[in-house]
C-alpha positions in Angstrom: 14.1 -66.9 -23.4 13.2 -66.3 -27.1 12.7 -62.6 -28.0 9.4 -62.9 -29.7 8.4 -60.1 -32.2 4.7 -60.7 -31.3 5.1 -59.8 -27.6 2.8 -57.0 -26.3 5.4 -56.2 -23.6 6.8 -52.7 -23.8 10.3 -52.2 -25.1 12.5 -50.5 -22.6 16.1 -49.2 -22.1 17.1 -52.8 -21.0 16.3 -54.0 -24.6 18.6 -51.6 -26.4 21.4 -54.1 -26.7 19.1 -56.5 -28.5 19.3 -54.2 -31.5 23.0 -53.8 -32.4 24.4 -52.4 -35.6 23.8 -49.3 -37.7 20.8 -50.5 -39.9 17.8 -48.2 -40.0 15.7 -50.8 -38.2 18.2 -51.2 -35.4 18.4 -47.4 -34.9 14.6 -47.1 -34.9 14.3 -50.0 -32.4 16.8 -48.4 -30.1 15.0 -45.1 -30.2 11.7 -46.9 -29.4 13.4 -48.7 -26.5 14.6 -45.3 -25.1 11.0 -44.0 -25.3 9.8 -46.9 -23.1 6.2 -46.7 -24.2 5.6 -49.0 -27.2 4.8 -52.7 -27.3 7.4 -54.8 -29.1 4.7 -56.0 -31.5 4.0 -52.5 -32.8 7.6 -51.9 -33.6 7.8 -54.9 -35.9 4.3 -54.3 -37.4 5.1 -50.7 -38.3 8.5 -51.5 -39.7 7.3 -54.4 -41.9 4.3 -52.5 -43.2 6.2 -49.3 -43.9 9.0 -50.9 -45.9 6.5 -52.8 -48.1 4.4 -49.6 -48.7 7.5 -47.6 -49.5 8.6 -50.1 -52.1 5.5 -49.0 -54.1 4.8 -45.4 -53.0 7.2 -42.5 -52.8 6.7 -38.9 -51.8 3.4 -37.4 -50.7 2.2 -36.4 -47.2 1.7 -39.4 -44.9 -1.7 -39.5 -43.3 -1.8 -42.2 -40.5 -5.4 -42.8 -39.6 -6.0 -44.5 -36.2 -2.3 -43.8 -35.8 -1.9 -44.0 -32.0 1.8 -43.3 -31.2 2.5 -42.6 -34.9 5.5 -44.9 -35.3 4.3 -46.0 -38.7 4.2 -42.4 -39.9 7.7 -41.7 -38.6 9.2 -44.8 -40.3 7.5 -43.8 -43.6 9.3 -40.5 -43.4 12.6 -42.1 -42.6 12.3 -44.5 -45.5 11.6 -41.7 -48.0 12.6 -38.2 -47.0 10.9 -36.8 -50.1 7.6 -36.8 -48.2 7.2 -33.3 -46.8 5.6 -34.5 -43.5 3.1 -36.7 -41.8 -0.3 -36.3 -40.0 -1.1 -38.8 -37.2 -4.9 -38.9 -36.5 -6.6 -40.7 -33.7 -9.8 -40.0 -31.8 -7.7 -40.3 -28.5 -4.0 -39.9 -28.9 -1.8 -41.8 -26.3 -0.3 -39.5 -23.8 3.1 -41.0 -24.6 2.9 -40.2 -28.3 5.0 -37.0 -27.7 7.5 -39.1 -25.8 8.1 -41.4 -28.8 8.2 -38.5 -31.2 10.9 -36.8 -29.1 13.0 -40.0 -28.9 12.9 -40.3 -32.7 13.7 -36.6 -33.2 16.7 -36.9 -31.0 18.1 -39.5 -33.4 16.8 -37.9 -36.6 16.6 -34.1 -36.1 15.2 -33.7 -39.6 11.9 -35.1 -38.3 11.4 -32.1 -36.1 8.3 -30.1 -37.1 7.3 -32.6 -39.8 4.9 -34.8 -37.8 1.6 -33.4 -36.5 -0.7 -35.2 -34.1 -4.4 -34.4 -34.1 -7.1 -35.9 -31.8 -10.3 -36.1 -33.9 -12.5 -38.4 -35.9 -10.9 -39.5 -39.2 -13.9 -38.1 -41.1 -12.9 -34.6 -39.9 -9.5 -34.7 -41.5 -8.9 -33.3 -45.0 -7.2 -35.8 -47.3 -5.5 -34.8 -50.6 -5.2 -36.9 -53.7 -1.4 -36.6 -53.3 -1.4 -38.1 -49.8 -0.4 -41.6 -48.8 -3.1 -42.9 -46.4 -2.0 -45.7 -44.0 -3.5 -47.5 -41.1 -2.1 -50.4 -39.2 -4.5 -52.7 -37.4 -7.6 -50.5 -37.7 -10.1 -52.6 -35.9 -13.2 -54.0 -37.7 -15.1 -51.5 -39.8 -12.6 -48.8 -39.1 -10.5 -50.3 -41.9 -13.5 -49.7 -44.2 -13.8 -46.1 -43.1 -10.1 -45.6 -43.8 -10.5 -47.0 -47.3 -13.6 -44.9 -47.9 -11.8 -41.7 -47.0 -8.8 -42.6 -49.2 -11.1 -43.5 -52.2 -13.1 -40.3 -51.8 -9.9 -38.3 -52.2 -8.4 -40.6 -54.8 -5.4 -41.0 -52.6 -3.0 -43.9 -52.3 -3.8 -46.2 -49.4 -2.4 -49.1 -47.4 -4.2 -51.0 -44.6 -3.3 -53.9 -42.3 -6.8 -55.0 -41.1 -7.6 -56.7 -37.8 -10.5 -57.6 -35.6 -12.7 -58.5 -38.5 -16.3 -58.2 -37.4 -18.7 -60.3 -39.4 -21.6 -58.3 -38.1 -20.4 -54.9 -39.4 -17.9 -55.9 -42.2 -19.0 -57.2 -45.6 -17.9 -60.8 -46.4 -20.0 -60.9 -49.5 -21.1 -64.4 -50.5 -17.6 -65.9 -49.9 -17.9 -67.2 -46.4 -19.1 -70.5 -47.6 -15.7 -71.1 -49.3 -13.2 -69.2 -47.0 -13.2 -68.1 -43.4 -15.0 -64.9 -42.6 -12.0 -62.6 -42.1 -10.4 -63.7 -45.4 -13.7 -63.2 -47.1 -14.0 -59.6 -45.7 -10.5 -58.7 -47.0 -11.1 -60.2 -50.4 -14.3 -58.1 -50.7 -12.3 -55.0 -49.7 -9.7 -55.7 -52.4 -12.3 -56.4 -55.1 -14.2 -53.2 -54.1 -11.1 -51.2 -54.5 -10.6 -52.6 -58.0 -14.2 -51.8 -58.9 -13.5 -48.2 -57.7 -10.7 -47.8 -60.2 -7.7 -48.8 -58.0 -4.8 -51.0 -58.7 -4.2 -53.3 -55.8 -1.4 -55.3 -54.2 -2.1 -58.1 -51.7 0.8 -58.9 -49.5 1.5 -60.2 -46.0 3.9 -59.3 -43.1 5.5 -62.2 -41.2 3.0 -64.3 -39.4 5.3 -64.6 -36.3 4.6 -60.9 -35.7 0.8 -61.1 -36.0 -1.7 -63.7 -37.4 -3.6 -60.6 -38.7 -1.0 -60.1 -41.3 -2.7 -59.4 -44.6 -1.6 -56.1 -46.1 -3.8 -54.4 -48.7 -2.1 -51.7 -50.8 -3.8 -49.7 -53.5 -3.5 -46.6 -55.8 -5.8 -45.0 -58.3 -5.1 -46.3 -61.8 -4.9 -42.8 -63.1 -1.8 -42.4 -60.9 -0.4 -45.8 -62.0 2.8 -44.5 -63.5 5.7 -46.9 -63.0 5.3 -47.8 -59.3 8.1 -49.7 -57.7 7.9 -53.5 -57.9 7.3 -55.2 -54.6 10.0 -57.6 -53.4 
């Protein structure tokens, strides 16, 4: 049977041998398997998003809004150890988030004490202009709230939107030309440009998720020689 990266089935100890070798991805995947709490799809989404963001943004505290288990935040730290730490924020944190954290710390002890989890509304979290704000598959208007918080702080930001809601999200006047979800994401990108941000529009592989548009942005005042996306 094909091992699909889009599966929502949980990775488990029996899957460890599917990730041989000493690459960073393989080592992260094996740690996730040992934690036995994360859907396969989330592993691939977090990895593909994190490595694209890190090609552009280095250092800074990671603030993972709507972060759930916090895998994205952990991978961001592993890809660039110059970030001092990460904050994972969700209104209701999964009970197994600590289990995943412990599995990753066992493999990378340097992560110990560097990832904090807080259960609260994202509006109640302080964001600094030096932060890197990320959010993977923030549903509907939650993506807009993440972007608004980042813009208010003039922080770097990356979102992988999903569950586009035409009733609550702004599609502008574009829905006559392109489908609603695409229109919503175009409006988001254009709004960021109008707010003084440089943007990058990318995708993660569609075989992981059809909701694969990745929007990355940083204030133009901080636009000093960012890394070129591959």
